[in-house]
MARBA-335897 format. One line per 10 residues: number of its first residue (from 1); for each residue x, y, z of C-alpha. Coordinates in nm, 3 decimals. Each point is the difference from the previous one (the first is absolute). Example, Ala and Ser with C-alpha at 12.3 -4.5 7.8 and 13.67 -1.06 7.14 Angstrom:
REM MARBA-335897
1> 1.230,-0.450,0.780 ~ 0.137,0.344,-0.066
//
This chain:
REM MARBA-335897
1> 11.984,8.659,5.977 ~ 0.105,0.341,0.143 ~ -0.240,0.283,-0.083 ~ 0.180,0.290,-0.177 ~ 0.032,0.329,0.188 ~ -0.260,0.266,-0.092 ~ 0.146,0.254,-0.242 ~ -0.041,0.373,0.078 ~ 0.078,0.288,-0.237 ~ 0.106,0.335,0.160
11> 0.034,0.318,-0.204 ~ 0.161,0.303,0.170 ~ 0.243,0.261,-0.138 ~ 0.146,0.041,0.352 ~ 0.281,-0.256,-0.005 ~ 0.036,-0.008,0.381 ~ -0.374,-0.047,0.059 ~ -0.005,-0.271,-0.270 ~ 0.295,-0.180,0.161 ~ -0.153,0.011,0.350
21> -0.340,-0.132,-0.120 ~ 0.168,-0.268,-0.209 ~ 0.213,-0.121,0.293 ~ -0.300,-0.011,0.236 ~ -0.217,-0.203,-0.235 ~ 0.280,-0.242,-0.090 ~ 0.062,-0.062,0.370 ~ -0.370,-0.098,0.027 ~ 0.037,-0.262,-0.276 ~ -0.112,0.197,-0.305
31> 0.178,0.014,-0.336 ~ 0.038,0.372,-0.085 ~ 0.039,0.176,-0.336 ~ 0.114,0.367,0.010 ~ -0.084,0.271,-0.255 ~ 0.125,0.359,0.004 ~ -0.306,0.142,-0.178 ~ -0.346,-0.085,-0.124 ~ 0.106,-0.087,-0.353 ~ 0.247,-0.262,0.121
41> -0.265,-0.134,0.240 ~ -0.244,-0.057,-0.288 ~ 0.270,-0.186,-0.196 ~ 0.099,-0.219,0.299 ~ -0.365,-0.082,0.072 ~ -0.052,-0.122,-0.354 ~ 0.317,-0.214,0.016 ~ -0.033,-0.151,0.350 ~ -0.372,0.018,0.089 ~ 0.049,0.075,0.373
51> -0.272,-0.081,0.257 ~ 0.007,0.353,0.151 ~ 0.103,0.348,-0.119 ~ 0.111,0.297,0.216 ~ 0.018,0.336,-0.181 ~ 0.131,0.336,0.115 ~ -0.207,0.289,-0.130 ~ 0.265,0.245,-0.111 ~ 0.247,-0.159,-0.245 ~ 0.168,0.119,-0.322
61> -0.116,-0.106,-0.347 ~ -0.325,-0.165,0.133 ~ -0.150,0.076,0.340 ~ -0.170,-0.256,0.223 ~ -0.355,0.085,-0.112 ~ 0.086,-0.050,-0.367 ~ 0.190,-0.322,0.071 ~ -0.299,-0.131,0.198 ~ -0.241,0.073,-0.285 ~ 0.236,-0.162,-0.252
71> 0.040,-0.318,0.207 ~ -0.375,-0.020,0.063 ~ -0.062,0.013,-0.374 ~ 0.189,-0.327,-0.048 ~ -0.164,-0.343,0.042 ~ 0.247,-0.105,0.269 ~ -0.038,0.323,0.192 ~ -0.377,0.028,-0.006 ~ -0.034,-0.147,0.349 ~ 0.354,0.020,0.140
81> 0.030,0.180,0.340 ~ 0.160,0.344,-0.052 ~ 0.108,0.213,0.296 ~ 0.065,0.372,-0.066 ~ 0.219,0.192,0.245 ~ -0.115,0.361,0.042 ~ 0.119,0.287,0.210 ~ -0.152,0.021,0.347 ~ -0.345,0.170,0.012 ~ -0.008,0.041,-0.381
91> -0.375,-0.058,-0.043 ~ 0.005,0.092,-0.369 ~ 0.274,-0.261,-0.065 ~ -0.206,-0.265,0.175 ~ -0.298,0.076,-0.219 ~ 0.214,-0.007,-0.314 ~ 0.153,-0.331,0.113 ~ -0.343,-0.166,0.016 ~ -0.101,0.161,-0.327 ~ 0.312,-0.148,-0.160
101> -0.104,-0.350,0.113 ~ 0.211,-0.038,0.314 ~ -0.102,-0.272,0.244 ~ 0.113,0.199,0.303 ~ 0.225,0.289,0.103 ~ 0.242,0.073,0.280 ~ 0.211,0.293,0.109 ~ 0.354,0.011,-0.123 ~ 0.249,-0.059,0.275 ~ -0.205,-0.282,0.159
111> 0.203,-0.221,0.231 ~ 0.148,-0.318,-0.144 ~ -0.210,-0.214,0.232 ~ -0.326,0.165,-0.103 ~ 0.098,-0.022,-0.368 ~ 0.055,-0.374,0.030 ~ -0.339,-0.053,0.170 ~ -0.175,0.225,-0.252 ~ 0.144,-0.206,-0.291 ~ -0.098,-0.326,0.172
121> -0.355,0.130,0.049 ~ -0.027,0.102,-0.366 ~ 0.120,-0.341,-0.116 ~ -0.243,-0.185,0.229 ~ -0.287,0.217,-0.115 ~ 0.101,-0.052,-0.365 ~ 0.022,-0.378,0.042 ~ -0.342,-0.005,0.167 ~ -0.152,0.197,-0.286 ~ 0.162,-0.233,-0.253
131> -0.132,-0.304,0.182 ~ -0.347,0.154,-0.001 ~ 0.025,0.070,-0.373 ~ 0.105,-0.360,-0.064 ~ -0.276,-0.132,0.226 ~ -0.265,0.209,-0.173 ~ 0.132,-0.102,-0.338 ~ -0.019,-0.364,0.095 ~ -0.350,0.049,0.138 ~ -0.113,0.161,-0.324
141> 0.161,-0.282,-0.199 ~ -0.164,-0.271,0.211 ~ -0.335,0.179,-0.013 ~ 0.025,0.021,-0.375 ~ 0.097,-0.367,-0.032 ~ -0.283,-0.109,0.232 ~ -0.241,0.251,-0.152 ~ -0.050,0.164,0.339 ~ -0.082,0.368,0.014 ~ -0.093,0.231,0.286
151> -0.257,0.273,0.038 ~ 0.007,0.235,0.299 ~ -0.318,0.189,0.089 ~ -0.100,0.221,0.291 ~ -0.275,-0.085,0.244 ~ -0.259,0.143,-0.241 ~ 0.123,-0.218,-0.289 ~ 0.179,0.277,-0.197 ~ 0.322,-0.104,-0.176 ~ 0.333,0.100,0.156
161> 0.224,-0.222,-0.209 ~ -0.047,-0.269,-0.264 ~ 0.261,-0.229,-0.155 ~ 0.059,-0.071,-0.367 ~ -0.137,-0.357,0.031 ~ -0.337,0.134,0.120 ~ 0.001,0.259,-0.280 ~ 0.056,-0.280,-0.253 ~ -0.308,-0.178,0.137 ~ -0.206,0.322,-0.005
171> 0.117,0.207,-0.300 ~ -0.282,0.253,0.054 ~ 0.121,0.077,0.353 ~ 0.137,0.350,0.061 ~ 0.189,0.074,0.319 ~ -0.165,0.338,0.042 ~ -0.342,-0.023,0.163 ~ -0.011,-0.380,-0.042 ~ -0.184,-0.206,0.258 ~ -0.006,-0.365,0.114
181> -0.348,-0.023,-0.152 ~ 0.165,-0.006,-0.343 ~ 0.152,-0.339,0.084 ~ -0.336,-0.121,0.133 ~ -0.176,0.101,-0.322 ~ 0.262,-0.186,-0.206 ~ -0.084,-0.324,0.182 ~ -0.297,-0.223,-0.064 ~ -0.296,0.141,0.191 ~ 0.002,-0.254,0.283
191> 0.375,0.038,0.056 ~ -0.023,0.378,-0.021 ~ -0.257,-0.001,0.281 ~ 0.226,-0.226,0.209 ~ 0.291,0.243,-0.041 ~ -0.204,0.302,0.109 ~ -0.141,-0.194,0.297 ~ 0.353,-0.099,0.102 ~ 0.114,0.364,-0.028 ~ -0.286,0.120,0.219
201> 0.094,-0.265,0.253 ~ 0.359,0.126,-0.005 ~ -0.118,0.359,0.052 ~ -0.180,-0.113,0.313 ~ 0.257,-0.235,0.153 ~ 0.329,0.040,-0.191 ~ 0.001,-0.381,-0.023 ~ 0.186,-0.146,-0.299 ~ -0.199,-0.184,-0.265 ~ 0.055,-0.209,-0.310
211> -0.216,-0.129,-0.279 ~ 0.020,-0.157,-0.343 ~ -0.185,0.167,-0.281 ~ -0.040,-0.006,-0.375 ~ 0.008,0.304,-0.223 ~ -0.256,0.053,-0.271 ~ 0.282,-0.068,-0.247 ~ 0.045,-0.351,0.148 ~ 0.321,0.079,0.190 ~ 0.014,-0.172,0.342
221> 0.127,0.211,0.290 ~ 0.108,-0.061,0.356 ~ -0.050,0.315,0.213 ~ 0.150,0.044,0.346 ~ -0.072,0.321,0.194 ~ 0.184,0.114,0.312 ~ 0.095,0.319,0.183 ~ 0.297,0.163,-0.168 ~ 0.310,-0.056,0.219 ~ 0.102,0.312,0.190
231> -0.337,0.174,-0.013 ~ -0.201,0.102,0.302 ~ -0.297,-0.224,0.073 ~ -0.177,0.275,0.196 ~ -0.189,0.159,-0.286 ~ 0.291,0.066,-0.237 ~ 0.060,-0.356,-0.117 ~ 0.026,-0.078,-0.369 ~ -0.082,-0.327,-0.171 ~ 0.241,-0.184,-0.229
241> -0.148,-0.258,-0.234 ~ 0.233,-0.268,-0.134 ~ -0.158,-0.094,-0.334 ~ 0.128,-0.313,-0.175 ~ -0.092,-0.131,-0.342 ~ -0.047,-0.376,0.064 ~ -0.150,-0.088,-0.338 ~ 0.297,-0.221,-0.094 ~ -0.019,-0.173,0.338 ~ -0.373,-0.057,-0.040
251> 0.048,-0.149,-0.347 ~ 0.272,-0.228,0.137 ~ -0.226,-0.105,0.287 ~ -0.285,-0.071,-0.238 ~ 0.231,-0.206,-0.220 ~ 0.132,-0.187,0.302 ~ -0.359,-0.067,0.111 ~ -0.090,-0.138,-0.341 ~ 0.310,-0.217,-0.011 ~ -0.075,-0.132,0.349
261> -0.371,-0.062,-0.057 ~ -0.060,-0.053,-0.373 ~ 0.132,-0.235,-0.264 ~ 0.215,0.184,-0.253 ~ -0.108,-0.219,-0.293 ~ -0.380,-0.008,0.033 ~ -0.060,0.302,0.224 ~ -0.207,-0.220,0.231 ~ 0.044,-0.007,0.378 ~ 0.282,-0.231,0.107
271> 0.011,-0.257,0.279 ~ 0.071,0.256,0.274 ~ -0.293,0.219,-0.105 ~ -0.230,-0.301,-0.030 ~ 0.086,-0.116,0.352 ~ -0.050,0.352,0.137 ~ -0.342,0.028,-0.165 ~ -0.102,-0.346,0.121 ~ 0.120,0.075,0.353 ~ -0.202,0.323,0.006
281> -0.314,-0.182,-0.116 ~ 0.037,-0.280,0.256 ~ 0.048,0.255,0.278 ~ -0.351,0.137,-0.047 ~ -0.176,-0.314,-0.123 ~ -0.222,-0.206,0.227 ~ 0.092,-0.367,0.039 ~ -0.357,-0.086,-0.095 ~ 0.067,0.143,-0.348 ~ 0.229,-0.241,-0.194
291> 0.242,0.135,-0.259 ~ 0.149,-0.184,-0.295 ~ 0.362,0.053,-0.103 ~ 0.125,-0.143,-0.331 ~ 0.344,-0.048,-0.150 ~ 0.034,-0.072,-0.374 ~ 0.308,-0.167,-0.151 ~ 0.048,-0.007,-0.377 ~ 0.152,-0.294,-0.185 ~ 0.162,0.062,-0.337
301> 0.220,0.302,0.076 ~ 0.327,-0.196,-0.002 ~ -0.080,-0.150,-0.339 ~ -0.072,0.347,-0.140 ~ 0.318,0.144,0.149 ~ 0.217,-0.280,-0.133 ~ -0.144,0.029,-0.351 ~ -0.050,0.376,-0.045 ~ 0.199,0.168,0.279 ~ -0.068,0.220,0.301
311> -0.158,0.290,-0.192 ~ -0.280,-0.221,-0.135 ~ -0.040,-0.158,0.343 ~ -0.038,0.344,0.162 ~ -0.250,0.112,-0.263 ~ -0.204,-0.316,0.055 ~ -0.003,0.059,0.375 ~ -0.126,0.356,-0.044 ~ -0.275,-0.107,-0.240 ~ -0.101,-0.295,0.216
321> -0.016,0.211,0.315 ~ -0.243,0.236,-0.173 ~ -0.218,-0.289,-0.114 ~ -0.013,-0.144,0.352 ~ -0.070,0.343,0.147 ~ -0.292,0.053,-0.239 ~ -0.139,-0.340,0.095 ~ 0.006,0.038,0.378 ~ 0.009,0.362,0.120 ~ -0.347,0.145,-0.054
331> -0.071,0.160,0.337 ~ 0.157,0.217,0.267 ~ 0.213,-0.161,0.265 ~ 0.194,-0.222,-0.242 ~ 0.376,-0.046,0.009 ~ 0.178,-0.176,-0.286 ~ 0.379,-0.031,0.030 ~ 0.286,-0.131,-0.211 ~ 0.236,-0.196,0.221 ~ 0.267,-0.052,-0.264
341> 0.041,-0.240,-0.292 ~ -0.333,-0.160,-0.079 ~ -0.147,0.032,0.348 ~ -0.292,0.225,0.098 ~ -0.210,0.048,0.315 ~ -0.357,0.123,0.041 ~ -0.248,0.082,0.273 ~ -0.334,0.183,-0.006 ~ -0.214,0.120,0.289 ~ -0.308,-0.165,-0.148
351> 0.165,-0.338,-0.059 ~ -0.143,-0.152,0.316 ~ -0.070,-0.364,-0.091 ~ 0.183,-0.297,-0.154 ~ -0.251,0.002,-0.286 ~ 0.081,0.361,-0.091 ~ 0.373,-0.066,0.027 ~ -0.032,-0.304,-0.228 ~ -0.201,0.214,-0.245 ~ 0.287,0.252,-0.015
361> 0.245,-0.283,-0.069 ~ -0.219,-0.139,-0.279 ~ -0.028,0.346,-0.159 ~ 0.378,0.031,-0.013 ~ 0.037,-0.351,-0.146 ~ -0.265,0.079,-0.261 ~ 0.174,0.323,-0.105 ~ 0.335,-0.174,-0.035 ~ -0.146,-0.291,-0.193 ~ 0.037,0.222,-0.308
371> 0.360,0.058,-0.118 ~ 0.146,0.338,0.094 ~ 0.157,0.168,-0.301 ~ 0.229,0.293,-0.058 ~ 0.245,0.137,-0.254 ~ 0.196,-0.303,-0.116 ~ -0.111,-0.236,0.275 ~ -0.286,-0.223,0.111 ~ -0.024,-0.141,0.351 ~ -0.210,-0.292,0.118
381> -0.030,0.003,0.377 ~ -0.140,-0.239,0.254 ~ -0.081,0.141,0.342 ~ 0.016,-0.168,0.338 ~ -0.203,0.181,0.266 ~ 0.041,-0.046,0.374 ~ -0.295,0.115,0.213 ~ -0.006,0.064,0.375 ~ -0.285,0.125,0.217 ~ 0.042,0.230,0.299
391> -0.016,-0.072,0.289 ~ -0.010,-0.381,-0.033 ~ 0.321,-0.031,-0.206 ~ 0.207,0.262,0.184 ~ -0.045,0.283,0.246 ~ 0.243,0.252,-0.150 ~ 0.076,0.129,-0.347 ~ 0.340,-0.164,-0.037 ~ -0.126,-0.347,0.100 ~ -0.293,0.026,-0.241
401> 0.229,0.119,-0.277 ~ 0.256,-0.279,0.047 ~ -0.270,-0.267,0.026 ~ -0.152,0.122,-0.327 ~ 0.343,-0.003,-0.168 ~ 0.084,-0.354,0.106 ~ -0.345,-0.117,-0.106 ~ 0.044,0.159,-0.344 ~ 0.344,-0.159,-0.033 ~ -0.145,-0.347,0.052
411> -0.209,0.031,-0.316 ~ 0.286,0.104,-0.229 ~ 0.050,-0.354,-0.133 ~ -0.363,-0.042,-0.109 ~ -0.075,-0.042,-0.369 ~ -0.266,0.271,0.005 ~ -0.090,0.318,0.184 ~ -0.137,-0.078,0.344 ~ -0.078,0.154,0.336 ~ 0.047,-0.161,0.338
421> -0.103,0.092,0.352 ~ 0.253,-0.002,0.279 ~ 0.000,-0.317,0.213 ~ 0.173,0.019,0.336 ~ 0.096,-0.368,-0.001 ~ 0.175,0.043,-0.335 ~ 0.176,0.306,0.137 ~ 0.107,-0.195,0.307 ~ 0.152,-0.266,-0.222 ~ 0.183,0.265,-0.198
431> 0.132,0.161,0.319 ~ 0.112,-0.340,0.128 ~ 0.190,-0.058,-0.323 ~ 0.179,0.332,0.052 ~ 0.084,-0.094,0.359 ~ 0.124,-0.341,-0.112 ~ 0.221,0.144,-0.271 ~ 0.151,0.249,0.242 ~ 0.063,-0.270,0.261 ~ 0.139,-0.245,-0.255
441> 0.294,0.230,-0.066 ~ 0.266,-0.110,0.247 ~ -0.194,-0.306,0.117 ~ 0.292,-0.231,-0.083 ~ 0.250,0.227,0.176 ~ -0.221,0.000,0.309 ~ -0.020,-0.379,0.001 ~ -0.376,-0.010,-0.057 ~ 0.000,-0.244,-0.293 ~ 0.064,-0.372,0.040
451> -0.056,-0.329,-0.177 ~ -0.248,-0.275,0.079 ~ 0.039,-0.340,-0.161 ~ -0.275,-0.217,-0.151 ~ 0.116,-0.364,0.000 ~ -0.051,-0.204,-0.317 ~ -0.058,-0.373,0.049 ~ 0.020,-0.310,-0.213 ~ -0.361,-0.121,-0.019 ~ 0.100,-0.365,0.001
461> 0.217,-0.002,0.313 ~ -0.080,0.335,0.168 ~ 0.374,0.079,0.006 ~ 0.114,0.364,-0.019 ~ 0.129,0.065,-0.351 ~ 0.047,0.375,0.019 ~ -0.129,0.330,0.134 ~ -0.144,0.313,-0.158 ~ 0.131,0.329,0.139 ~ -0.286,0.237,0.081
471> 0.060,0.367,0.083 ~ -0.153,0.140,0.318 ~ -0.017,0.358,0.131 ~ -0.080,0.081,0.359 ~ -0.019,0.374,0.075 ~ 0.003,0.119,0.364 ~ -0.309,0.220,-0.056 ~ -0.171,-0.138,-0.309 ~ 0.039,-0.358,0.123 ~ 0.036,-0.298,-0.231
481> -0.050,0.119,-0.358 ~ -0.121,-0.247,-0.260 ~ 0.231,-0.061,-0.299 ~ -0.301,0.059,-0.225 ~ 0.001,0.358,0.135 ~ 0.365,0.092,0.010 ~ 0.146,-0.193,-0.296 ~ -0.191,0.213,-0.261 ~ 0.111,0.312,0.187 ~ 0.360,-0.119,-0.003
491> -0.027,-0.061,-0.375 ~ -0.152,0.339,-0.081 ~ 0.244,0.189,0.222 ~ 0.308,-0.179,-0.137 ~ 0.086,-0.156,0.337 ~ -0.063,-0.351,-0.133 ~ 0.349,-0.021,-0.152 ~ 0.173,0.045,0.335 ~ -0.255,-0.215,0.184 ~ 0.018,-0.275,-0.263
501> 0.378,-0.006,0.023 ~ -0.014,-0.026,0.379 ~ -0.251,-0.288,-0.017 ~ 0.218,-0.187,-0.249 ~ 0.319,0.035,0.209 ~ -0.172,-0.079,0.333 ~ -0.184,-0.306,-0.137 ~ 0.319,-0.143,-0.153 ~ 0.194,0.063,0.320 ~ -0.258,-0.176,0.219
511> -0.046,-0.292,-0.241 ~ 0.377,-0.057,-0.007 ~ 0.004,-0.016,0.383 ~ -0.284,-0.255,0.012 ~ 0.152,-0.220,-0.272 ~ 0.335,-0.004,0.174 ~ -0.142,-0.059,0.349 ~ -0.250,-0.273,-0.084 ~ 0.157,-0.158,-0.306 ~ -0.318,0.050,-0.202
521> -0.030,0.053,-0.375 ~ -0.226,0.293,0.076 ~ -0.098,0.251,-0.270 ~ -0.104,0.360,0.063 ~ -0.261,0.173,-0.219 ~ 0.010,0.377,-0.040 ~ -0.269,0.208,-0.171 ~ 0.122,0.243,-0.266 ~ -0.185,0.329,-0.065 ~ -0.091,0.114,-0.349
531> 0.202,0.314,0.070 ~ 0.312,-0.208,0.071 ~ -0.054,-0.185,-0.326 ~ -0.003,0.330,-0.191 ~ 0.372,0.031,0.075 ~ 0.111,-0.356,-0.083 ~ 0.377,0.059,0.022 ~ -0.037,0.143,0.350 ~ -0.207,-0.303,0.100 ~ 0.263,-0.242,-0.132
541> 0.280,0.184,0.179 ~ -0.203,0.011,0.323 ~ -0.071,-0.374,-0.013 ~ 0.365,-0.083,-0.062 ~ 0.108,0.229,0.285 ~ -0.249,-0.164,0.241 ~ 0.124,-0.349,-0.088 ~ 0.363,0.107,0.028 ~ -0.044,0.173,0.337 ~ -0.207,-0.282,0.155
551> 0.182,-0.299,-0.147 ~ -0.335,-0.146,-0.107 ~ 0.024,-0.220,-0.312 ~ -0.193,0.126,-0.301 ~ -0.207,-0.321,-0.010 ~ -0.143,0.088,0.343 ~ -0.156,0.327,-0.121 ~ -0.334,0.034,-0.176 ~ -0.137,0.327,-0.138 ~ -0.378,0.036,-0.019
561> -0.155,0.216,-0.277 ~ -0.365,0.050,-0.096 ~ -0.149,-0.101,-0.335 ~ -0.056,0.360,-0.110 ~ 0.363,0.087,0.072 ~ 0.125,-0.291,-0.206 ~ -0.233,0.044,-0.297 ~ 0.088,0.371,-0.026 ~ 0.374,-0.058,0.038 ~ 0.212,0.160,-0.271
571> 0.296,-0.162,-0.168 ~ 0.256,0.140,0.245 ~ -0.205,-0.125,0.295 ~ -0.039,-0.350,-0.145 ~ 0.372,-0.010,-0.069 ~ 0.069,0.086,0.366 ~ -0.236,-0.278,0.118 ~ 0.167,-0.253,-0.232 ~ 0.335,0.109,0.141 ~ -0.119,-0.059,0.357
581> -0.139,-0.344,-0.091 ~ 0.329,-0.093,-0.162 ~ 0.165,0.056,0.339 ~ -0.237,-0.251,0.162 ~ -0.250,0.246,0.145 ~ -0.361,-0.117,-0.026 ~ -0.278,0.222,-0.146 ~ -0.353,-0.054,0.132 ~ -0.318,0.133,-0.158 ~ -0.209,0.131,0.290
591> -0.386,0.001,0.017 ~ -0.019,-0.221,-0.308 ~ -0.346,-0.036,-0.151 ~ -0.118,0.356,0.063 ~ 0.156,0.141,-0.315 ~ 0.078,-0.133,-0.347 ~ 0.061,-0.367,0.087 ~ 0.092,-0.088,-0.355 ~ 0.214,-0.293,-0.110 ~ 0.138,0.216,-0.278
601> 0.151,0.268,0.220 ~ 0.104,-0.246,0.272 ~ 0.221,-0.188,-0.247 ~ 0.186,0.321,-0.086 ~ 0.056,0.130,0.353 ~ 0.297,-0.088,0.223 ~ -0.214,-0.167,0.271 ~ 0.076,-0.296,0.230 ~ -0.300,-0.001,0.233 ~ -0.371,0.082,-0.005
611> -0.155,0.129,0.321 ~ -0.374,-0.076,-0.021 ~ -0.207,0.292,0.125 ~ -0.192,-0.054,0.326 ~ -0.331,0.088,-0.169 ~ 0.001,-0.335,-0.185 ~ 0.088,-0.194,0.312 ~ -0.265,0.166,0.219 ~ -0.278,-0.080,-0.253 ~ 0.077,-0.373,-0.012
621> -0.258,-0.108,0.256 ~ -0.286,0.208,-0.142 ~ 0.055,0.013,-0.375 ~ 0.046,-0.299,-0.227 ~ 0.118,0.233,-0.273 ~ 0.287,0.107,0.224 ~ 0.113,-0.362,0.019 ~ 0.010,-0.028,-0.378 ~ 0.191,0.328,-0.035 ~ 0.249,-0.111,0.263
631> 0.046,-0.334,-0.175 ~ 0.067,0.189,-0.324 ~ 0.262,0.221,0.167 ~ 0.174,-0.300,0.148 ~ -0.013,-0.165,-0.340 ~ 0.163,0.302,-0.165 ~ 0.275,0.001,0.260 ~ 0.063,-0.370,-0.048 ~ 0.014,0.035,-0.378 ~ 0.255,0.281,0.029
641> 0.191,-0.180,0.276 ~ -0.058,0.287,0.243 ~ -0.004,-0.036,0.376 ~ -0.333,0.094,0.165 ~ -0.070,0.165,0.334 ~ -0.358,0.049,0.119 ~ -0.076,0.308,0.212 ~ -0.266,0.039,0.269 ~ -0.049,-0.364,0.109 ~ -0.235,0.016,0.298
651> -0.179,-0.339,0.016 ~ 0.108,-0.365,-0.011 ~ -0.233,-0.055,-0.298 ~ 0.181,0.266,-0.202 ~ 0.333,-0.153,0.092 ~ -0.110,-0.348,-0.100 ~ -0.141,0.116,-0.335 ~ 0.320,0.184,-0.089 ~ 0.222,-0.290,0.103 ~ -0.213,-0.250,-0.191
661> 0.015,0.206,-0.321 ~ 0.376,0.042,0.001 ~ 0.066,0.332,0.175 ~ 0.338,-0.042,0.166 ~ 0.015,0.285,0.251 ~ -0.232,0.231,0.184 ~ -0.035,0.267,0.265 ~ -0.291,0.128,0.206 ~ -0.144,0.033,0.348 ~ -0.070,-0.379,0.020
671> 0.372,-0.064,-0.024 ~ 0.143,0.310,0.170 ~ -0.067,0.369,0.028 ~ 0.271,0.258,-0.081 ~ 0.254,-0.026,0.281 ~ 0.252,0.226,0.162 ~ 0.369,-0.086,-0.024 ~ 0.001,-0.166,0.342 ~ -0.322,-0.193,-0.065 ~ 0.131,-0.133,-0.331
681> 0.326,-0.091,0.170 ~ -0.200,-0.217,0.243 ~ -0.196,-0.158,-0.288 ~ 0.320,-0.088,-0.186 ~ 0.155,-0.148,0.314 ~ -0.310,-0.216,0.053 ~ -0.004,-0.104,-0.366 ~ 0.365,-0.108,0.013 ~ -0.065,-0.199,0.318 ~ -0.303,-0.178,-0.155
691> 0.200,-0.084,-0.311 ~ 0.285,-0.138,0.209 ~ -0.242,-0.215,0.206 ~ -0.167,-0.135,-0.313 ~ 0.337,-0.091,-0.149 ~ 0.106,-0.173,0.320 ~ -0.323,-0.204,0.020 ~ 0.033,-0.098,-0.362 ~ 0.352,-0.122,0.064
//
């Protein structure tokens, strides 16, 4: 955008002189307004607000001096550059020009070139002054907004200038005969002495200084002293103090500190403050001086919140924290923190033995054994306390704290308040579970899971009747992980649904291959998780999809479920199992004998096969009672026309007993261990060959 040309007003009753000046200035890029006398000049100034005014002295109606005074009296003309043209060597006219408010003067008849430069100079000087005015105005505004004032004193401390902000802080201050000591006396005594010491140091070295101080009124100040710019440092220097009211900042910092280090609900230190305090104590404590750290976890808060709401829950937390504090913090060096919810942490310098730590835990349990009451609510809390001892249970504050928390968490399912000491082996098991859960995610995608197959034999002829699919996980770093470890993790993490589906599809696919290749009426048994059974329609759809994709007939698939799963099955689940049986799929009751083992419930359940738990089989040789129990189980199965499979056969005597008492099938290390796909393939090939040879010999 093009900047408009500066506008200049010229007033001269000499038409020729006016025309010459106007032409010269226009040729230099100015916009020129002409006036034949002072009265017209005043009118044109009011209408057009020119940046510069040139006035001849002698004009009709209103001379140049009068016009200058009139323009200066207006708001727009108060600072405008005004050039008065006087006769050469007219000293009196020059004096009158300045008295009238002129910015400058020049002799009439000045050359056009000099007139142009003089106008340019006046405009530059005017613009500089305006910029300075704006800058100072902004500085005053910023100082006022930031509550920064300034106080200039000479080298003896006497006031030269003081701003309005400083005056507002010191209403009793008077500019005349005031001294820096007045500010020192308004500060708290220690801060006042610091200010005077800093001033004496400045007098000696002229080195800048700064300090933070508090006035007797409570106002917080930041004071920065430095040599005033532009003054001489050789004995004539003056000192300017920048004085800022930082009370609002200090309050904000204090609030931020409280928010960062203290719990807003109870006012107690929070986790960060607790860890800081514990770290500081451990830094100076000798390793020969043990230290107990305790974490308390309350049970009962959720029940209170669900019944009476968050307000009652908060009130109960506040009351409970005070009760615990009264019970445990009776000496210096104690730190009691609220970690959030119903969790608290405690350490005390004098708590230097397990016995003392346990005593603290018992005190808290005793206090909370009595219901905590408030306005409209009553809370009954149990408390689980985790105790760790430094340095045996952790070298640093964070490790101690986390070990105490996990120990407290382990006791949350107890039926009464209890305390427990940290045990590293328990912690190692917990850490391994975390590692296993993390590694289990993506294990299928990485090809780490596979199936092993436990052959099931006819006890009469030792022929392979079927196989049980067993899940295996081999991790490149964790090694071979037992199903007893990772199956519960898969169930709790929700991974069991995907894993169970994969097992079902893979087992059906492999069984279909073996049946087709060897011409065997082989069945495949697949274990079903309780979590899969909770979504019965998904299980049914998954089974049907596995059969459809593999081409395996429904009669070749057997699903194994535990007694507890079956007895707790709801109507929808039982309906799904009946639907699967109607398709020809067999349902086996796994680990039979360890649960209900009742004829009544067996008659009502959709079951085709009983798998006798290995505990009954293993006790056969040493316990006559086990023989009678096993006979009873086999009798129940026979009465209900259920197929029986014995698990864990390891000796010929066990095999013979089971065969003699009517058990049809069995599996165990005596017959075959769980086999890989290739190993089972070899077993099936051998079995087919033996069968073919036997048939040929018989013929």
